[in-house]
RONU-412290 format. One record per residue (C-alpha): x, y negated, z; residue number from 1; residue in three letters. Coordinates in nm, 3 decimals. Layout:
REM residues N
<site><x>X</x><y>Y</y><z>Z</z><nr>NUM</nr><rest>Ala</rest></site>
...
//
This chain:
REM residues 253
<site><x>-0.687</x><y>8.911</y><z>5.212</z><nr>1</nr><rest>Met</rest></site>
<site><x>-0.703</x><y>8.723</y><z>4.881</z><nr>2</nr><rest>Lys</rest></site>
<site><x>-0.615</x><y>8.355</y><z>4.909</z><nr>3</nr><rest>Val</rest></site>
<site><x>-0.644</x><y>8.060</y><z>4.673</z><nr>4</nr><rest>Leu</rest></site>
<site><x>-0.432</x><y>7.748</y><z>4.735</z><nr>5</nr><rest>Ile</rest></site>
<site><x>-0.555</x><y>7.410</y><z>4.609</z><nr>6</nr><rest>Ile</rest></site>
<site><x>-0.270</x><y>7.161</y><z>4.652</z><nr>7</nr><rest>Glu</rest></site>
<site><x>-0.111</x><y>6.919</y><z>4.403</z><nr>8</nr><rest>Asp</rest></site>
<site><x>0.218</x><y>6.875</y><z>4.590</z><nr>9</nr><rest>Glu</rest></site>
<site><x>0.425</x><y>7.176</y><z>4.486</z><nr>10</nr><rest>Gln</rest></site>
<site><x>0.666</x><y>7.183</y><z>4.784</z><nr>11</nr><rest>Pro</rest></site>
<site><x>0.368</x><y>7.187</y><z>5.025</z><nr>12</nr><rest>Thr</rest></site>
<site><x>0.194</x><y>7.460</y><z>4.825</z><nr>13</nr><rest>Ala</rest></site>
<site><x>0.505</x><y>7.679</y><z>4.809</z><nr>14</nr><rest>Leu</rest></site>
<site><x>0.570</x><y>7.631</y><z>5.179</z><nr>15</nr><rest>Arg</rest></site>
<site><x>0.213</x><y>7.733</y><z>5.259</z><nr>16</nr><rest>Leu</rest></site>
<site><x>0.246</x><y>8.042</y><z>5.038</z><nr>17</nr><rest>Lys</rest></site>
<site><x>0.570</x><y>8.138</y><z>5.214</z><nr>18</nr><rest>Lys</rest></site>
<site><x>0.416</x><y>8.094</y><z>5.560</z><nr>19</nr><rest>Leu</rest></site>
<site><x>0.112</x><y>8.300</y><z>5.465</z><nr>20</nr><rest>Leu</rest></site>
<site><x>0.337</x><y>8.589</y><z>5.361</z><nr>21</nr><rest>His</rest></site>
<site><x>0.534</x><y>8.555</y><z>5.685</z><nr>22</nr><rest>Glu</rest></site>
<site><x>0.212</x><y>8.570</y><z>5.889</z><nr>23</nr><rest>Val</rest></site>
<site><x>0.075</x><y>8.867</y><z>5.693</z><nr>24</nr><rest>Asp</rest></site>
<site><x>0.279</x><y>9.031</y><z>5.411</z><nr>25</nr><rest>Pro</rest></site>
<site><x>-0.043</x><y>9.185</y><z>5.275</z><nr>26</nr><rest>Glu</rest></site>
<site><x>-0.196</x><y>8.843</y><z>5.198</z><nr>27</nr><rest>Ile</rest></site>
<site><x>-0.224</x><y>8.798</y><z>4.823</z><nr>28</nr><rest>Leu</rest></site>
<site><x>-0.207</x><y>8.443</y><z>4.689</z><nr>29</nr><rest>Val</rest></site>
<site><x>-0.414</x><y>8.460</y><z>4.372</z><nr>30</nr><rest>Leu</rest></site>
<site><x>-0.316</x><y>8.121</y><z>4.236</z><nr>31</nr><rest>Asp</rest></site>
<site><x>-0.202</x><y>7.768</y><z>4.318</z><nr>32</nr><rest>Ile</rest></site>
<site><x>-0.417</x><y>7.496</y><z>4.159</z><nr>33</nr><rest>Leu</rest></site>
<site><x>-0.340</x><y>7.125</y><z>4.154</z><nr>34</nr><rest>Asp</rest></site>
<site><x>-0.641</x><y>6.941</y><z>4.009</z><nr>35</nr><rest>Ser</rest></site>
<site><x>-1.019</x><y>6.924</y><z>4.011</z><nr>36</nr><rest>Ile</rest></site>
<site><x>-1.044</x><y>7.032</y><z>3.647</z><nr>37</nr><rest>Asp</rest></site>
<site><x>-0.818</x><y>7.334</y><z>3.691</z><nr>38</nr><rest>Ser</rest></site>
<site><x>-1.016</x><y>7.441</y><z>3.999</z><nr>39</nr><rest>Cys</rest></site>
<site><x>-1.352</x><y>7.417</y><z>3.823</z><nr>40</nr><rest>Val</rest></site>
<site><x>-1.220</x><y>7.625</y><z>3.530</z><nr>41</nr><rest>Lys</rest></site>
<site><x>-1.067</x><y>7.882</y><z>3.767</z><nr>42</nr><rest>Trp</rest></site>
<site><x>-1.384</x><y>7.932</y><z>3.970</z><nr>43</nr><rest>Phe</rest></site>
<site><x>-1.591</x><y>7.974</y><z>3.653</z><nr>44</nr><rest>Arg</rest></site>
<site><x>-1.358</x><y>8.244</y><z>3.523</z><nr>45</nr><rest>Gln</rest></site>
<site><x>-1.256</x><y>8.436</y><z>3.837</z><nr>46</nr><rest>Asn</rest></site>
<site><x>-1.417</x><y>8.610</y><z>4.135</z><nr>47</nr><rest>Pro</rest></site>
<site><x>-1.407</x><y>8.402</y><z>4.452</z><nr>48</nr><rest>His</rest></site>
<site><x>-1.119</x><y>8.464</y><z>4.695</z><nr>49</nr><rest>Pro</rest></site>
<site><x>-1.159</x><y>8.561</y><z>5.059</z><nr>50</nr><rest>Asp</rest></site>
<site><x>-1.047</x><y>8.217</y><z>5.173</z><nr>51</nr><rest>Val</rest></site>
<site><x>-0.939</x><y>7.887</y><z>5.017</z><nr>52</nr><rest>Ile</rest></site>
<site><x>-0.666</x><y>7.659</y><z>5.154</z><nr>53</nr><rest>Phe</rest></site>
<site><x>-0.758</x><y>7.323</y><z>5.011</z><nr>54</nr><rest>Gln</rest></site>
<site><x>-0.603</x><y>6.976</y><z>5.020</z><nr>55</nr><rest>Asp</rest></site>
<site><x>-0.864</x><y>6.701</y><z>5.051</z><nr>56</nr><rest>Ile</rest></site>
<site><x>-0.709</x><y>6.438</y><z>4.825</z><nr>57</nr><rest>Gln</rest></site>
<site><x>-0.583</x><y>6.560</y><z>4.486</z><nr>58</nr><rest>Leu</rest></site>
<site><x>-0.409</x><y>6.344</y><z>4.228</z><nr>59</nr><rest>Ala</rest></site>
<site><x>-0.723</x><y>6.325</y><z>4.015</z><nr>60</nr><rest>Asp</rest></site>
<site><x>-0.965</x><y>6.255</y><z>4.301</z><nr>61</nr><rest>Gly</rest></site>
<site><x>-1.130</x><y>6.400</y><z>4.609</z><nr>62</nr><rest>Ser</rest></site>
<site><x>-1.133</x><y>6.778</y><z>4.608</z><nr>63</nr><rest>Ser</rest></site>
<site><x>-1.494</x><y>6.764</y><z>4.730</z><nr>64</nr><rest>Phe</rest></site>
<site><x>-1.584</x><y>6.690</y><z>4.368</z><nr>65</nr><rest>Glu</rest></site>
<site><x>-1.519</x><y>7.061</y><z>4.306</z><nr>66</nr><rest>Ile</rest></site>
<site><x>-1.822</x><y>7.146</y><z>4.522</z><nr>67</nr><rest>Phe</rest></site>
<site><x>-2.038</x><y>6.923</y><z>4.303</z><nr>68</nr><rest>Asn</rest></site>
<site><x>-1.949</x><y>7.125</y><z>3.994</z><nr>69</nr><rest>Gln</rest></site>
<site><x>-1.913</x><y>7.479</y><z>4.127</z><nr>70</nr><rest>Val</rest></site>
<site><x>-2.104</x><y>7.677</y><z>4.388</z><nr>71</nr><rest>Asp</rest></site>
<site><x>-1.821</x><y>7.780</y><z>4.621</z><nr>72</nr><rest>Ile</rest></site>
<site><x>-1.886</x><y>8.114</y><z>4.788</z><nr>73</nr><rest>Lys</rest></site>
<site><x>-1.575</x><y>8.136</y><z>5.006</z><nr>74</nr><rest>Ala</rest></site>
<site><x>-1.477</x><y>7.981</y><z>5.338</z><nr>75</nr><rest>Pro</rest></site>
<site><x>-1.238</x><y>7.688</y><z>5.316</z><nr>76</nr><rest>Val</rest></site>
<site><x>-0.955</x><y>7.586</y><z>5.547</z><nr>77</nr><rest>Ile</rest></site>
<site><x>-0.867</x><y>7.226</y><z>5.466</z><nr>78</nr><rest>Phe</rest></site>
<site><x>-0.508</x><y>7.104</y><z>5.471</z><nr>79</nr><rest>Val</rest></site>
<site><x>-0.466</x><y>6.729</y><z>5.521</z><nr>80</nr><rest>Thr</rest></site>
<site><x>-0.225</x><y>6.460</y><z>5.636</z><nr>81</nr><rest>Ala</rest></site>
<site><x>-0.514</x><y>6.249</y><z>5.768</z><nr>82</nr><rest>Phe</rest></site>
<site><x>-0.650</x><y>6.311</y><z>6.114</z><nr>83</nr><rest>Asp</rest></site>
<site><x>-0.942</x><y>6.079</y><z>6.038</z><nr>84</nr><rest>Gln</rest></site>
<site><x>-1.098</x><y>6.348</y><z>5.824</z><nr>85</nr><rest>Tyr</rest></site>
<site><x>-1.351</x><y>6.380</y><z>6.095</z><nr>86</nr><rest>Ala</rest></site>
<site><x>-1.268</x><y>6.641</y><z>6.352</z><nr>87</nr><rest>Leu</rest></site>
<site><x>-1.631</x><y>6.623</y><z>6.457</z><nr>88</nr><rest>Gln</rest></site>
<site><x>-1.747</x><y>6.693</y><z>6.101</z><nr>89</nr><rest>Ala</rest></site>
<site><x>-1.539</x><y>7.009</y><z>6.089</z><nr>90</nr><rest>Phe</rest></site>
<site><x>-1.668</x><y>7.121</y><z>6.427</z><nr>91</nr><rest>Lys</rest></site>
<site><x>-2.028</x><y>7.065</y><z>6.322</z><nr>92</nr><rest>Val</rest></site>
<site><x>-1.976</x><y>7.282</y><z>6.014</z><nr>93</nr><rest>Asn</rest></site>
<site><x>-1.779</x><y>7.553</y><z>6.196</z><nr>94</nr><rest>Ser</rest></site>
<site><x>-1.474</x><y>7.543</y><z>5.967</z><nr>95</nr><rest>Ile</rest></site>
<site><x>-1.113</x><y>7.458</y><z>6.039</z><nr>96</nr><rest>Asp</rest></site>
<site><x>-0.844</x><y>7.227</y><z>5.910</z><nr>97</nr><rest>Tyr</rest></site>
<site><x>-0.466</x><y>7.207</y><z>5.941</z><nr>98</nr><rest>Ile</rest></site>
<site><x>-0.258</x><y>6.892</y><z>5.959</z><nr>99</nr><rest>Leu</rest></site>
<site><x>0.047</x><y>6.855</y><z>5.736</z><nr>100</nr><rest>Lys</rest></site>
<site><x>0.323</x><y>6.952</y><z>5.758</z><nr>101</nr><rest>Pro</rest></site>
<site><x>0.180</x><y>7.301</y><z>5.805</z><nr>102</nr><rest>Val</rest></site>
<site><x>0.320</x><y>7.494</y><z>6.100</z><nr>103</nr><rest>Lys</rest></site>
<site><x>0.303</x><y>7.871</y><z>6.132</z><nr>104</nr><rest>Lys</rest></site>
<site><x>0.133</x><y>7.851</y><z>6.472</z><nr>105</nr><rest>Ile</rest></site>
<site><x>-0.145</x><y>7.633</y><z>6.325</z><nr>106</nr><rest>Asp</rest></site>
<site><x>-0.183</x><y>7.869</y><z>6.029</z><nr>107</nr><rest>Leu</rest></site>
<site><x>-0.219</x><y>8.170</y><z>6.259</z><nr>108</nr><rest>Ile</rest></site>
<site><x>-0.481</x><y>7.987</y><z>6.468</z><nr>109</nr><rest>Ala</rest></site>
<site><x>-0.680</x><y>7.890</y><z>6.157</z><nr>110</nr><rest>Ala</rest></site>
<site><x>-0.678</x><y>8.246</y><z>6.021</z><nr>111</nr><rest>Leu</rest></site>
<site><x>-0.786</x><y>8.382</y><z>6.360</z><nr>112</nr><rest>Asn</rest></site>
<site><x>-1.069</x><y>8.130</y><z>6.371</z><nr>113</nr><rest>Lys</rest></site>
<site><x>-1.173</x><y>8.236</y><z>6.023</z><nr>114</nr><rest>Leu</rest></site>
<site><x>-1.185</x><y>8.603</y><z>6.124</z><nr>115</nr><rest>Lys</rest></site>
<site><x>-1.392</x><y>8.519</y><z>6.431</z><nr>116</nr><rest>Asn</rest></site>
<site><x>-1.615</x><y>8.288</y><z>6.231</z><nr>117</nr><rest>Phe</rest></site>
<site><x>-1.762</x><y>8.575</y><z>6.029</z><nr>118</nr><rest>Gln</rest></site>
<site><x>-1.647</x><y>8.881</y><z>5.832</z><nr>119</nr><rest>Pro</rest></site>
<site><x>-1.473</x><y>8.787</y><z>5.510</z><nr>120</nr><rest>Leu</rest></site>
<site><x>-1.707</x><y>8.996</y><z>5.295</z><nr>121</nr><rest>Gln</rest></site>
<site><x>-2.006</x><y>8.782</y><z>5.393</z><nr>122</nr><rest>Lys</rest></site>
<site><x>-2.093</x><y>8.455</y><z>5.227</z><nr>123</nr><rest>Glu</rest></site>
<site><x>-2.027</x><y>8.163</y><z>5.464</z><nr>124</nr><rest>Pro</rest></site>
<site><x>-2.323</x><y>7.952</y><z>5.563</z><nr>125</nr><rest>Glu</rest></site>
<site><x>-2.151</x><y>7.618</y><z>5.520</z><nr>126</nr><rest>Ile</rest></site>
<site><x>-2.299</x><y>7.319</y><z>5.340</z><nr>127</nr><rest>Asp</rest></site>
<site><x>-1.995</x><y>7.145</y><z>5.195</z><nr>128</nr><rest>Tyr</rest></site>
<site><x>-2.207</x><y>6.864</y><z>5.054</z><nr>129</nr><rest>Thr</rest></site>
<site><x>-2.301</x><y>6.766</y><z>5.410</z><nr>130</nr><rest>Ile</rest></site>
<site><x>-1.936</x><y>6.778</y><z>5.512</z><nr>131</nr><rest>Leu</rest></site>
<site><x>-1.837</x><y>6.562</y><z>5.214</z><nr>132</nr><rest>Ala</rest></site>
<site><x>-2.099</x><y>6.305</y><z>5.313</z><nr>133</nr><rest>Arg</rest></site>
<site><x>-1.979</x><y>6.301</y><z>5.672</z><nr>134</nr><rest>Leu</rest></site>
<site><x>-1.622</x><y>6.247</y><z>5.559</z><nr>135</nr><rest>Leu</rest></site>
<site><x>-1.718</x><y>5.971</y><z>5.318</z><nr>136</nr><rest>Lys</rest></site>
<site><x>-1.842</x><y>5.760</y><z>5.610</z><nr>137</nr><rest>Thr</rest></site>
<site><x>-1.483</x><y>5.752</y><z>5.732</z><nr>138</nr><rest>Asn</rest></site>
<site><x>-1.300</x><y>5.692</y><z>5.405</z><nr>139</nr><rest>Glu</rest></site>
<site><x>-1.003</x><y>5.491</y><z>5.526</z><nr>140</nr><rest>His</rest></site>
<site><x>-0.758</x><y>5.660</y><z>5.763</z><nr>141</nr><rest>Pro</rest></site>
<site><x>-0.748</x><y>5.513</y><z>6.113</z><nr>142</nr><rest>Lys</rest></site>
<site><x>-0.424</x><y>5.677</y><z>6.212</z><nr>143</nr><rest>Arg</rest></site>
<site><x>-0.163</x><y>5.925</y><z>6.098</z><nr>144</nr><rest>Phe</rest></site>
<site><x>-0.032</x><y>6.222</y><z>6.290</z><nr>145</nr><rest>Val</rest></site>
<site><x>0.342</x><y>6.273</y><z>6.244</z><nr>146</nr><rest>Val</rest></site>
<site><x>0.572</x><y>6.547</y><z>6.358</z><nr>147</nr><rest>Arg</rest></site>
<site><x>0.944</x><y>6.501</y><z>6.410</z><nr>148</nr><rest>Tyr</rest></site>
<site><x>1.140</x><y>6.772</y><z>6.581</z><nr>149</nr><rest>Gly</rest></site>
<site><x>0.915</x><y>6.920</y><z>6.848</z><nr>150</nr><rest>Gln</rest></site>
<site><x>0.723</x><y>6.595</y><z>6.899</z><nr>151</nr><rest>Lys</rest></site>
<site><x>0.380</x><y>6.507</y><z>6.767</z><nr>152</nr><rest>Ile</rest></site>
<site><x>0.262</x><y>6.146</y><z>6.763</z><nr>153</nr><rest>Lys</rest></site>
<site><x>-0.048</x><y>5.964</y><z>6.639</z><nr>154</nr><rest>Ala</rest></site>
<site><x>0.020</x><y>5.623</y><z>6.483</z><nr>155</nr><rest>Ile</rest></site>
<site><x>-0.265</x><y>5.373</y><z>6.437</z><nr>156</nr><rest>Asp</rest></site>
<site><x>-0.283</x><y>5.244</y><z>6.082</z><nr>157</nr><rest>Leu</rest></site>
<site><x>-0.300</x><y>4.883</y><z>6.201</z><nr>158</nr><rest>Glu</rest></site>
<site><x>0.050</x><y>4.928</y><z>6.348</z><nr>159</nr><rest>Asn</rest></site>
<site><x>0.204</x><y>5.030</y><z>6.015</z><nr>160</nr><rest>Ile</rest></site>
<site><x>0.393</x><y>4.753</y><z>5.834</z><nr>161</nr><rest>Ala</rest></site>
<site><x>0.462</x><y>4.938</y><z>5.509</z><nr>162</nr><rest>Tyr</rest></site>
<site><x>0.496</x><y>5.274</y><z>5.336</z><nr>163</nr><rest>Phe</rest></site>
<site><x>0.775</x><y>5.361</y><z>5.093</z><nr>164</nr><rest>Tyr</rest></site>
<site><x>0.943</x><y>5.643</y><z>4.904</z><nr>165</nr><rest>Thr</rest></site>
<site><x>1.314</x><y>5.717</y><z>4.890</z><nr>166</nr><rest>Glu</rest></site>
<site><x>1.488</x><y>6.012</y><z>4.723</z><nr>167</nr><rest>Ser</rest></site>
<site><x>1.153</x><y>6.182</y><z>4.667</z><nr>168</nr><rest>Gly</rest></site>
<site><x>1.045</x><y>6.157</y><z>5.031</z><nr>169</nr><rest>Asn</rest></site>
<site><x>0.778</x><y>5.931</y><z>5.185</z><nr>170</nr><rest>Ser</rest></site>
<site><x>0.812</x><y>5.725</y><z>5.502</z><nr>171</nr><rest>Phe</rest></site>
<site><x>0.640</x><y>5.447</y><z>5.690</z><nr>172</nr><rest>Phe</rest></site>
<site><x>0.773</x><y>5.181</y><z>5.924</z><nr>173</nr><rest>Lys</rest></site>
<site><x>0.574</x><y>5.036</y><z>6.213</z><nr>174</nr><rest>Thr</rest></site>
<site><x>0.573</x><y>4.675</y><z>6.326</z><nr>175</nr><rest>Phe</rest></site>
<site><x>0.787</x><y>4.773</y><z>6.624</z><nr>176</nr><rest>Asp</rest></site>
<site><x>1.054</x><y>4.886</y><z>6.374</z><nr>177</nr><rest>Asn</rest></site>
<site><x>1.018</x><y>5.263</y><z>6.413</z><nr>178</nr><rest>His</rest></site>
<site><x>1.052</x><y>5.482</y><z>6.105</z><nr>179</nr><rest>Leu</rest></site>
<site><x>0.846</x><y>5.801</y><z>6.055</z><nr>180</nr><rest>Tyr</rest></site>
<site><x>0.827</x><y>6.066</y><z>5.781</z><nr>181</nr><rest>Pro</rest></site>
<site><x>0.503</x><y>6.104</y><z>5.587</z><nr>182</nr><rest>Leu</rest></site>
<site><x>0.408</x><y>6.432</y><z>5.421</z><nr>183</nr><rest>Asp</rest></site>
<site><x>0.211</x><y>6.255</y><z>5.149</z><nr>184</nr><rest>Leu</rest></site>
<site><x>0.300</x><y>6.087</y><z>4.822</z><nr>185</nr><rest>Ser</rest></site>
<site><x>0.214</x><y>5.720</y><z>4.768</z><nr>186</nr><rest>Leu</rest></site>
<site><x>-0.001</x><y>5.819</y><z>4.471</z><nr>187</nr><rest>Asp</rest></site>
<site><x>-0.225</x><y>6.017</y><z>4.703</z><nr>188</nr><rest>Lys</rest></site>
<site><x>-0.203</x><y>5.772</y><z>4.990</z><nr>189</nr><rest>Leu</rest></site>
<site><x>-0.288</x><y>5.455</y><z>4.796</z><nr>190</nr><rest>Glu</rest></site>
<site><x>-0.656</x><y>5.526</y><z>4.714</z><nr>191</nr><rest>Pro</rest></site>
<site><x>-0.732</x><y>5.609</y><z>5.079</z><nr>192</nr><rest>Thr</rest></site>
<site><x>-0.608</x><y>5.278</y><z>5.221</z><nr>193</nr><rest>Leu</rest></site>
<site><x>-0.812</x><y>4.963</y><z>5.275</z><nr>194</nr><rest>Asp</rest></site>
<site><x>-0.718</x><y>4.753</y><z>4.972</z><nr>195</nr><rest>Ser</rest></site>
<site><x>-0.792</x><y>4.430</y><z>5.159</z><nr>196</nr><rest>Ser</rest></site>
<site><x>-0.507</x><y>4.511</y><z>5.400</z><nr>197</nr><rest>Val</rest></site>
<site><x>-0.259</x><y>4.717</y><z>5.196</z><nr>198</nr><rest>Phe</rest></site>
<site><x>-0.122</x><y>4.656</y><z>4.849</z><nr>199</nr><rest>Tyr</rest></site>
<site><x>0.121</x><y>4.858</y><z>4.636</z><nr>200</nr><rest>Arg</rest></site>
<site><x>0.365</x><y>4.600</y><z>4.505</z><nr>201</nr><rest>Ile</rest></site>
<site><x>0.559</x><y>4.856</y><z>4.298</z><nr>202</nr><rest>Asn</rest></site>
<site><x>0.604</x><y>5.230</y><z>4.257</z><nr>203</nr><rest>Arg</rest></site>
<site><x>0.815</x><y>5.249</y><z>4.573</z><nr>204</nr><rest>Gln</rest></site>
<site><x>0.635</x><y>5.037</y><z>4.834</z><nr>205</nr><rest>Val</rest></site>
<site><x>0.288</x><y>4.977</y><z>4.980</z><nr>206</nr><rest>Ile</rest></site>
<site><x>0.281</x><y>4.679</y><z>5.217</z><nr>207</nr><rest>Ile</rest></site>
<site><x>0.052</x><y>4.559</y><z>5.492</z><nr>208</nr><rest>Asn</rest></site>
<site><x>-0.050</x><y>4.195</y><z>5.443</z><nr>209</nr><rest>Tyr</rest></site>
<site><x>0.068</x><y>4.117</y><z>5.796</z><nr>210</nr><rest>Lys</rest></site>
<site><x>0.418</x><y>4.245</y><z>5.719</z><nr>211</nr><rest>Ser</rest></site>
<site><x>0.486</x><y>3.962</y><z>5.472</z><nr>212</nr><rest>Ile</rest></site>
<site><x>0.736</x><y>3.717</y><z>5.621</z><nr>213</nr><rest>Gln</rest></site>
<site><x>0.836</x><y>3.514</y><z>5.315</z><nr>214</nr><rest>Glu</rest></site>
<site><x>0.786</x><y>3.520</y><z>4.936</z><nr>215</nr><rest>Met</rest></site>
<site><x>0.996</x><y>3.380</y><z>4.653</z><nr>216</nr><rest>Tyr</rest></site>
<site><x>0.949</x><y>3.340</y><z>4.278</z><nr>217</nr><rest>Ser</rest></site>
<site><x>1.159</x><y>3.591</y><z>4.090</z><nr>218</nr><rest>Tyr</rest></site>
<site><x>1.252</x><y>3.650</y><z>3.725</z><nr>219</nr><rest>Ser</rest></site>
<site><x>0.990</x><y>3.760</y><z>3.469</z><nr>220</nr><rest>Lys</rest></site>
<site><x>0.705</x><y>3.618</y><z>3.682</z><nr>221</nr><rest>Ser</rest></site>
<site><x>0.775</x><y>3.864</y><z>3.960</z><nr>222</nr><rest>Arg</rest></site>
<site><x>0.755</x><y>3.794</y><z>4.332</z><nr>223</nr><rest>Val</rest></site>
<site><x>1.023</x><y>3.882</y><z>4.585</z><nr>224</nr><rest>Arg</rest></site>
<site><x>0.869</x><y>3.971</y><z>4.921</z><nr>225</nr><rest>Val</rest></site>
<site><x>1.059</x><y>3.957</y><z>5.250</z><nr>226</nr><rest>Ile</rest></site>
<site><x>0.910</x><y>4.199</y><z>5.497</z><nr>227</nr><rest>Leu</rest></site>
<site><x>0.908</x><y>4.208</y><z>5.875</z><nr>228</nr><rest>Asn</rest></site>
<site><x>1.043</x><y>4.438</y><z>6.003</z><nr>229</nr><rest>Pro</rest></site>
<site><x>1.315</x><y>4.426</y><z>5.735</z><nr>230</nr><rest>Pro</rest></site>
<site><x>1.395</x><y>4.717</y><z>5.506</z><nr>231</nr><rest>Cys</rest></site>
<site><x>1.719</x><y>4.830</y><z>5.345</z><nr>232</nr><rest>Asp</rest></site>
<site><x>1.614</x><y>4.766</y><z>4.984</z><nr>233</nr><rest>Phe</rest></site>
<site><x>1.468</x><y>4.480</y><z>4.784</z><nr>234</nr><rest>Glu</rest></site>
<site><x>1.089</x><y>4.459</y><z>4.776</z><nr>235</nr><rest>Thr</rest></site>
<site><x>0.979</x><y>4.294</y><z>4.454</z><nr>236</nr><rest>Ile</rest></site>
<site><x>0.628</x><y>4.294</y><z>4.310</z><nr>237</nr><rest>Ala</rest></site>
<site><x>0.670</x><y>4.447</y><z>3.964</z><nr>238</nr><rest>Ser</rest></site>
<site><x>0.581</x><y>4.250</y><z>3.651</z><nr>239</nr><rest>Thr</rest></site>
<site><x>0.262</x><y>4.447</y><z>3.585</z><nr>240</nr><rest>Asp</rest></site>
<site><x>0.146</x><y>4.405</y><z>3.946</z><nr>241</nr><rest>Arg</rest></site>
<site><x>0.245</x><y>4.047</y><z>4.023</z><nr>242</nr><rest>Ser</rest></site>
<site><x>-0.074</x><y>3.892</y><z>3.882</z><nr>243</nr><rest>Gly</rest></site>
<site><x>-0.301</x><y>4.116</y><z>4.086</z><nr>244</nr><rest>Asn</rest></site>
<site><x>-0.071</x><y>4.076</y><z>4.384</z><nr>245</nr><rest>Phe</rest></site>
<site><x>-0.126</x><y>3.699</y><z>4.382</z><nr>246</nr><rest>Lys</rest></site>
<site><x>-0.503</x><y>3.754</y><z>4.363</z><nr>247</nr><rest>Gln</rest></site>
<site><x>-0.480</x><y>4.004</y><z>4.648</z><nr>248</nr><rest>Trp</rest></site>
<site><x>-0.301</x><y>3.745</y><z>4.860</z><nr>249</nr><rest>Leu</rest></site>
<site><x>-0.601</x><y>3.511</y><z>4.821</z><nr>250</nr><rest>Thr</rest></site>
<site><x>-0.845</x><y>3.786</y><z>4.915</z><nr>251</nr><rest>Gly</rest></site>
<site><x>-1.009</x><y>3.779</y><z>4.570</z><nr>252</nr><rest>Lys</rest></site>
<site><x>-0.893</x><y>4.124</y><z>4.463</z><nr>253</nr><rest>Leu</rest></site>
//
């Protein structure tokens, strides 16, 4: 089986490649691509693989843009951190998706579903443009599914006070002061959130409006934000974001 991986987070892509080889040593990963442009160029220059493992949100935009530029003739298994990417939409179109972080048991189930779906040598009868339209009606995530240890939990977005990065890892804290890991960078998360509710005050933190407890003027026209529940580091709106932050607070942004 020839596989193409479309994923812009290298650790996730390498983990997926490793798991694929563990599931079936004969699986050949043709390439790992990380952007819309690189995917379009690859598909125009190479034969299609037997299956594509594809992240939905790439750093340069929605990966569904690839389908608008290239006629994809291979089945796709989507890999996403967002459970809102319409389970019903995937069922309607008879394809599968895997939630991050990818687990071997989920990967095996997806590959089995693919084999039962139709023989790999046949062109899949899937209209990805319809799927993209169905997903677009549900742009903002409603909840996140997190895994810690053997537990799986769904967290409603409205219960999340803020997201942040630390030592290269992403986390979010809920209003009831529970901390959860997030297998998604803030760069990829930010465009999916409702900008009337969440704002990225600096490179490290995205806050929910309701998490703001107090604010203070800070040097260089910056704003120091005290969050509830509290965090272990200072949360200061950066100089280049403070102006927009003040507009966002008024609801004008």
